N, C-alpha and C positions, 0 to 999 in steps of 0.2 A: 504494500500500500504506500502511496506517496504523500499522505497527509501528515501535517504537523499537529500538535495538540489543539483541540478545539477551543475557541475563545469563550469567555464567560458570558452566560445568558444575561447577566446584570447590565450589560451594555444596551439591552433592548427594552423599550418601553411597551408595556401591555396596557391597553385600554378597551373600553366597550363603546360601540356605536349602535344606534338604532337603525335597522334596515327593514322596511316593510312591517314595522310593528314588532319585530323580534330583535333580541340582543345578539350582536355579532362581536365575537372576541377578536381583537386586532393587535398585531405586533408591529412596531414601527421603530426605525433606527435611521440615523444619518440625515443628510440634506442633499440638495441638488435635484437633478432630474429624477422623477419617480420611476420605480419598477415594482411590479406586483407579482408576488410569489404565490402559487396555488398548489396546496398540498395534495398528496395522493390519498388512497383509501387504505383499508386494513384495520384490524382491531386496535383501538386506542390512538389512532393517528390524530395529529393536530398540526397546526402551523409550526408550533415550537419543535415538536419531535422531528419534523421533516427538515426544518430550515435553520434552527438555532446555530448550527455549526458554521454556516456560511453567511448569515446576515451581517455580522460585524465587518467581514472583509468586503462584502458588496457595499456596505454603508459608508465605506471610505470615499466612495465616488457618487453614491446615489441615495436618494430618500427611498428606503426599502420598506415595503408594506406587505404583510402576510396575515391573512385572516383564516378563521376556522369556518368551513362550510357548515351549514345547519345539519345537525346529526353527528357532528364530529367535534372533538376538542371541547372547548368551553362555550361555544356558541349555543344559543337556545335551540332546542330540538323542535322539529315540526311533528305532525302526526304521520303515522306510517304511510297513509295513502297519499300524502303530499310529496314524498320524496321522488325525485326524478329530475331530468335535465332542465325542465321548465322552472322548477323552484330554484335550483342552483344557479341557473343563468340570471334569474331575477335578482338573486342575492349578489352575484358578482357585479352586475351593472349597478345595483343599488349601492354597493360599497363604493364604487367609483363615483357615483353621484354625490354621496355624503361627503366624500373626501375631495370633491371638486376636481376629479381627474378626467379631463376630456378625452385624452388619448394616451395610452401607456403601453410600454413593453410588458409582456406577460411571460413568466417562467413557470411552467407547469410540470409537475411530477405525476406520471401515471393518470389517475382520475383527473388531477388538476390540469394535466396536459390536454385531456379531452375537453375539459371546460374552456380552456384557452382557445383550442381549435374551434369549438362551437361558437365562441364569441367572435372569432375572426371571420367565420362564415356568415353569421347572422347580423353582426354589427361591426363591419370592417372599419368604420370610421373611428371606433374606440380602441383599436389595437394597432400599435406601432410596429412591434416585432414579436416573434415567438421564439422561446427556447423550450423544447419539448424533450422530456426524458421518460423512457419506458411508457410511451403513450399508446393506448389501445386504438387501433384503426382497422376497419374491416372485420370480417368474421374469422374466428380462430377457435381451436378446441380449448375447453376449460383446462387450465394448467393446475398443477399440484399447489402452487403458491396461492392462486385464487381460491381453490377448493378449501384450503386450510382456513382462509379468512371466513368463509361462509360457515364452516363447521366449528369455529372457535367455541370452546366449552365453558369459558368464563373463569378458568383457573390460571394461576401464575405459570404453571407448567405448560398448560395448553397454549398460552400466549407466547412463551418462548419457542415452542415447537412451530407455531405459525410463522413467527418473525425470522426464525433461522432459515427459512426458505427464501427470504428476500435478498440478502447479500451473498456474494461468493465467499467472502472471508467472514466466518461466523464470529470472529472476535469483535465485530461491530456491535453484536447483540450483548450489551453490557447489563449488569444488574441495575444500573441507573436508568437505562433505557426501558427495561421491563417495568421498573417502579413508576416511571413517568407515564407509561402507556396503560398500565393496568387499571387505574382509576377511570379514565375516560372510556376504556374498553368495556367496563362493567357498569356504567351508568344505565339507569332505567331507559330502555328504548334505544340503547346505543347500537344494537345489532340491526335495527330496522333500516337504517340508512345503508348499511352494507348489503342487506338482502335486496335492496333496490338496484344495486350495482352488479351483483354476482348471481348468476342463475343457479338454481338447484341442480345438482348433478342428476342426470337421467339414470334410471336403474339399468338400462341397457343401451349400448351404443354410445357415440360421442355426444358430449354436451357442448354446444356452440355458444361462445360469447360474442356479442355484437358490439364492436367499437364504432367510432365515427365512420360512416360509409366512405369507402375509398373514392366513389364517384364524385364526391364533393371536394376532394383535395385540390383539384385544379383551380377551384375558385378562391383559394387562399392566396392573396396577392401581396402579403407582407414577407420580408426576409425572415427565414426560419432556420434556426440552428437545432439539429437533432442530435441528442446525446444518448447513447444506448450501450448497456453492458452486454457483452457477447454471451455471458452465462446467465442471463436474466431468466429466472424460473417462474416469473409472474406474468410478464408480458414478453413473449418471445422476440429475439433479436430481429427476426424476419419482419416484424411490424415497423421497426425503424427503417428498414429498407423500403417498405411501402410508402412511408412518409417522404423519403428522399425521392422516390420515383414519381410521386403524385403531386407534390407541391412545387410550383414552377421555380421559386427562388429559395431552394433548400440546400443545406449542406449537412453531412453526417460525420460525426466523430464517434468511432466505435472503440470500446475499451475491453481488452482481454483480461481474464481473471477478475471480472466485475459482474455483479448481478443487477438488481433492480434499483439500487440506491446510488446512482452515480455521484450525487452531491455529498454523500457520506463516505463511500468507498474510495472515490477519487476526488476528494474535496478540493485539493489545490488545483488540479486540472480543470475541475468544474468552474472554480472562481476565475481562473485565468481566461478560459475560453469564453465564459459568459461576459466578463467585463470587456474583453476585446470586441466581442460581437456587438454589445450595446453601444460601444463608442464609435461605431462606423457611421458615416454620413448616409 
C-alpha cells in the first residue's frame, strides 16, 4: 500500500442542514472552489467512514463537502418505501441548493458514483466534473461483496466479514473502522436503504444487479476520471471499462492489488490524481 498515516478527523467540521424537511448530516473542510464527495453503500457506511482519510488533503486546495444520504450515517432516515434514486437525487440537489452550489465537481464512490452519474445525466448544468470509483453501470451478476451487505446479520463479527470483502488488503479493516460503522449499521431501519440498492439473491440461477444503463453514458458531457481497483469484489473491474468506453470524455486509472476502496487502499494516488484532475481548465 502507498498510503501514509491518515490525518485526524478533528480537522473536519460536522454540521446539520435541513433538506426537504429532513436533517442531513454534513462534513465540511477547507476553502476555495467547492467539491462534493458522495459516499458508497454497505453496512454502516457514512461520509466520514468513506472520506475522512482524504478530506484534509483535498481541503488544502478546495472547500470539501460530504454528506450522508438518507438511510445512511447520521442523516435522518426516510420510510422504507421512499428509498430509491428519486429520493436520493432530490437530496443531492437539495444539499447543493442549501449550500448555494450552482455547479460543482462530484466525486462518487460506488453508490455515490451512480448518484453523481445520474445527476450529470438529469441535471448536467449542476455538474462540472466527475470522479467515479467502483461505480455500478449496466447489468452484472450479484457479487459476493454485495450479497454480504444484503445478508448482514447485525453483529460485530458479521460486519467484519462483510467489510473484509471490500478491500484487497484486509489490514484496512481496523477495529476502529468496525467500531465506527457498527452503530450506524444497526440503527433502526438502517438495512432498509441497503435493501433498496441490492437485490435479493435468487434461489436458482444468477441474480442480476442493475446499474446506471450503459445506453445513457454517451450523454455524459463532462470530463470524467474513472478510478477502479482490479481486484474489486463488489463492483467488478469490467464496469470501469464500460465507463471508459461509454463516456465521451473519460479516462481510466486502474490499480492492481486494490479492491473497492481506492480512496483508502491507494489514498495518496487517489488524492494526487483527483487534485490534478480538478485543477484542469
